N, C-alpha and C positions, 0 to 999 in steps of 0.2 A: 515786442515788435516781431522778432524772428519767429516766435511761436505762432503768431497770427498769420504770418506769411506762409508758413508751412501748412497751416490749415486751409488757406485760400488757394494754394497752388493747384491741388487737384481740381478744384472748381474752375479755375481759370483755364487749365489745360482742357478740361471737358468742354468748355464753351468754345474753344478754338477748333474742336474736331468738326469737320464738315459732315453734314448729313448726306446720305445717299439721295440724290434728287430724282431717282428712277424707281418705279414700282412694277411688279409683275405678280398678280394675284395667283398665278398658276405655279409659282416657284416658291419653295420655303424661304422665309425671311432671312434665315442664316446664309442662304446662297446669294442674296442680293449684293452684299458687300464684296464677296469674292468675284462675282461677275463684273461689278463696277470697277474693281481694282484691275482686273484683267483687261477690260476695255480701255481704262486709262493708260495702262502700260502700252497697249497696242497703238493707241492714238498718239502717245508720246513718240513712239518709233516712227509712225507714219508722218508726223509733222516734220521731223528731221531737223528742227531748229536747235542749235546749241549756242548758248551765249558764250562769247569769247572771254568774258570776264573783265574786259578793259573798262575803265571808268571814263566818264565824259559823254558828251552829247554826240550822237551820230544819227542823222536822219535815215541813213540806210539801215542801220541796226534796228531802229524803231519800226521802220516799214517791214523788215523781215520778221520781227517779233509779232507784229500785228497779223501778218500773213500766216505765220505759223500758228497763232492762236485760232484763227479762223479754220485752218486745216485741222487742228487738234479737235476743236468743237464739232466739226462736221464728221470726223472719223469716230469720235466718241458717241455721237448721236446715232450714226449708222450701226455701230457695233451693238449698242444697247437695244436698239429697235430690232436688230436681227435676232437677238435672244428673246424677243417678246416683251421687252420692257416698254413703258411709256412714262413721260415726265410725271412726277408726283404733283398733285394739286398744291397750289400755293396756300400757305396757312395764313 
């Protein structure tokens, strides 16, 4: 059982890795992930949302989280487009 789990673990972790949803045919593919990571970090700073870690329901926290997600998505979109990327076609 443990042996099977060890064999499956890399496959499971690989399946969890998110693919880069942006492409730019004028930039080498090895640059895509670096640009995407940089834009994600920038969008994270721009959104400014930090979860306080408290458990329980809070309509205010849910609203702030939704607003931060919208701001994050817009900032990421603007950053990637400014670098010449466009959304990858859906498979």
